[in-house]
N, C-alpha and C positions, 0 to 999 in steps of 0.2 A: 528736466534738463539733462542732456547727455554729456558726460564727462569722460575724457580719455585718460586712462592711467597707464603710462608705459612702465614696464617692469612691475606690473600689478600683481604678479604671483610671487614676488620677492618678499623679503621680511617686512620692510616698512610699507611697501606697496600694498600687500594683502591686508594689512591692518587698516590702511587708509581706505581701501575699497569697502571694507566692512562699515566704517564710519560714514562714508558717502551714501551707501545704500540705506543705512539706518536713518539718514536725513532725507531720504526720498529721491536721491539722484539716480538716474539711469547710468550705469557704468559700463564702459567698453575697456577691456584689458588687452594690451598688446605686450607680449613677452616672447623672448626667443628660447626660453627654458634652459639657458646656459648655466644658470645658478639657481634654478627653482624647478619644481615639478608640477605637472598638471593636477596632481592630487590636491594641491592647495585649493583648487576650485571647489572641491567637496567640503573643505573646512569653511570656506566663505559662505557657501550655500547653507550649511548646517547652522551657522550662527544667525544669518539674516533671513533665511527662508526664501531667498531670491538668488537665482543664478545669473551672474553678470555675463555679458557678451564677451567672448574670448576669440582672439585671433593670434596664432603663432606667427610672429613676424620678426625678422632680423632687421633692425633699424639701420644697419650699415648698407642695406640694399636700397639705394635711393629710389629706383623705379617703383619698388613695392611700397615704399612709404608714400609716394605720390598717389599711387593707385588706391591705397587705404583711405587717404583723405578725400579722394574723389567720391568714394563710396559712403563716406560719413561726413557729409557737408554740414550736418546739423549739430556737430559738436560745439559746445559753447565754452568749454574750458579744458585745459590740459594740465595734468600733474605729471611731471617728467622725472621718473625715478631711474629709468633704464640706464645703467652704467656699471662698469667694473669698479669695485669699491674697497679693495684691500691695500693698505699702505705698503706692507712688505712686498707683496706680489708686484706692485707698481714699480718698485725700485728694480726688481729683477726683469720686468717685462714692460719697459716704458712705452714702446711703440704700440703694443696691444692696448694700453690705456689711452693713448692719444687718439687712436683710431676709434675705439669703442665709445669714448666719452665726448670727443670733440666733433668728429665727422657726423655722428648720429644727431647731435644737438643741432648742427647746421641744417641737416636735411629736415629735421622736425620743424624748425623755425620757418624755413622756406614754405613748407606746406601750411603751417598754422596761419601765416599771413594771408593765405587765400580764403580763410574761413570768414564768415560774417562776424563772428565774435572771437577776438584774439585775447583770451585770458590765460596766462601761463604761470604755473607755479614750478619753480626750479628747485630740485633737491640739491642743496649746496651743503657746505660742511664747515665746521670750525677750523679745519685744516687750512683754510684760506688765510688765517691769521699767522701761520707759522708759529714760532715761539714768541708769544706776545710778551711785551715788557712788563705789563701790570695785570694783576688779577683783581676782580673778575674782568672778563673781556667784554667790552661794549662794541656795538656795531661801528663805532667811529674809530676803533683801534686800527693802526696802520696795517695794510695788507703787505706783509713781508715776503721775501722770496720763499717759495714753498719748500718744505722739507722733503717732499716726495713728488714723483710724477702724478700720483693720485691727487694730491693737494693742488698741484699746478693745473690739472684739468678743471678743477672746481673754480680756481681763480680765472682761468681763461674763459670758462663757461659763463661766469658772471659778466665778464667784459663783453663777450659776444652779445649777450642778452641786452646789456646796457646800451651798446652801440646800436642795436636793433631798435630799442625804445626811442633813441634820439631821432631816428629817421622816420619811423612809423608811429605817428601820434596816437593811432587807434589801438596800438599794441600795448597791453598792460601786463606787467610781470612782477612777481614777488619771488625773491630768493630767500629760502629758509636755510639758515646755517645751523645744522644740527650739531649737538655735542655727541655723546655716545649712547645710541639707542640700544636698549636691552629689554629682556622680558618676553612675555607672550600674552596672547589674549586670555582673559580669565577662564574662558570655556575650555582651554587647552585644545581647541580645534585648529588653531594656526599658531605658528611661532617661528623661531629662527632655526632653519634646517639647512646648513651649508652643505653643498655637494663636495665630498672629499674632506681633507683635513681643514678644520675651522681656522679662519684667519683672525677671528675676533675672540676676545677674552672669554665672554660668558658661555658661548657654546662649547668652548674647550673645557671650561670648568664643569659644565653639566655632563659632557661626554666622558670626562675623567671620572667623575663621581659614579657614572653609569657603567664604568668598566670598559668603555669603547676605546678610550685612550689610556695608555699605561701611566702617563705622568704629565702634569702641567708644567710648562716652562714659564717662569716669570722673567721677562727680559729686562735685566738690569736691577741691581739693588744698591747702586752707588750714585743715584741721582741726588741732587741737592734738595731733598724733600724730607719731612720728619722721619719716615721709615725707609728712605732710600729708593722707593719704587715710584713709578710715574703716577701722576694725579690726573683724574678725568672726571667729567661731569656726566654721570650715568642717568639717562632719562628713560622712563618706561615707554615702550613703543606705542602703547594705546594713547598716552598723553600726547606723544608726537603726532600720531595719526589725526587726532582731534584738531591739532593746530593747523593741519593742511586744509581741513574743511572750513575752518574759520577764515583762513587766508583767502581761500577760493571765494567764499561768500563776500568778502571785502571787495574783491575785484568785480564780481557779478553785480553787486549793489552800487558800484562806482563810488565807494567810500575811500579809495586810495587818494593820497594827497599828491603823488607824482606817479608817472607810469612805470617807474622802477623803484621798488622798495625792498628793504632788507631787514630781516628779523633773526635774532639769535633764538634758538630753541634748546633749552636745557633746564636744569633744576635750580641753578645758581649755587650749587654746593659741589665742592671737589672731594673726591674720595680716591685714596691710593689703591693700587692693585691689591695690596695686602688687606686693606679694609674691605674691598669687594669680595675677596676670598673668605674673610671672616664672616661677612654678612651671609654668604651662601652657606657656610658651615652651620651658622646659627639657625637659619630657617629650615634647612634640609635635614639637620642631624647627621650629616655625612662628613667624614674627615677626608680632606683632599690630599692626595699625593702630589706635592709640587716641589720643584727645585729652582734654583736661580740660574739663569743663563746670561750670556753677554747681552749688552744693549742691542736693540734692533735698529738698523738704519731707517731713518725717516720718522722715528718717534720723537715727539716733543716732550719736555720735562713735565709740564703741567698745563692744563687748559680747563677752565670752567667759566660759565657764562654769567654775564650781567643780563638778566632777563626782563629788566624793568620796561623796556620798550614794548616787547611782546605782551607783557602783563597789562600795560596801560593802553596801548594803541589797539591791539587785537582783542583785549579783554580775555586773554588766555593765560592759564597758569598750570604748570605741572602739579599734579596732585599726589602721585604715587611716590613712595619712598624706595630707597635702594633695597630694603628688605622685601617690599611688595614685589618689586621687579624680579628679584632673585627667586622668590618662591614661585612666581608664575613661570619663570624659565625652567625651574626644576619640575614643576607639574607637567609642563609640555614635554620635557625630555623623558620623563617616566612613561608618558603615554606613547610616544613614538618608539621608545626602546622596549616597550612592554615590560616595564619593571613593576 
């Protein structure tokens, strides 16, 4: 069965491609290489022994999207990762985020509806909850006004998909709301490799330890949390990737109970930024140079998942610890930085 993975050379996308290929799926990757490199293909191939089909394509180009789907009518499922994804950057460049994340989704859905099989997995985010009132966050938590344009694009994206599901009964979709993906494949052949200055915590940690960055800034130490820093649910990217395959199989096997379903993906445990730093220092043996900086616009105080729905309905559970994820991220960094 042929599966399209948009943004398939990105961090989560590449790990999901590996899991799909190891389950026997034929994978077609579409990526514009705006925040990834073609070298990721070598890592995927080294792990799985199979090279996926790849097309460089900017999903903002509607005509090229339509042409792609005309040439790949036998696709039976789509996992849609392609999007801009940094909270801080989205505050500074809102229109870039709305064009990249909303327009491309609409073009994709219009083409997917022409396929014989319309099975769609949407890469959503816990940012759709805004600052939730209670922890852990369940799927029934209110969708509050987003704290950032990035979070808003995920809320709007889910609404667009839900509206599509109401009109087209043959269209089936699952939105996976991730908490904070970190880590790398245990082979160290693929991992998180942002282009330019990292926008996420863990690659900034590893690059600081590797000497690429002079100092790590911890944004805010005056939050109403035990140590004053933000709390997040850090999930190993391989655990996250496996959940995508399980969700896709649910749609392919018609096990879904409605044609739009939502699942939280996390560990169910919240860790502060300082606890994440301590975990890295423990597993790496490296002492991090960090300082406290003012709060960053768009950041919520705390967010960690109630994962019982994914555990029970999908039969999926995160297995790796924060230490496991940090060690894999460090092994990846050492490889790419030739340490």
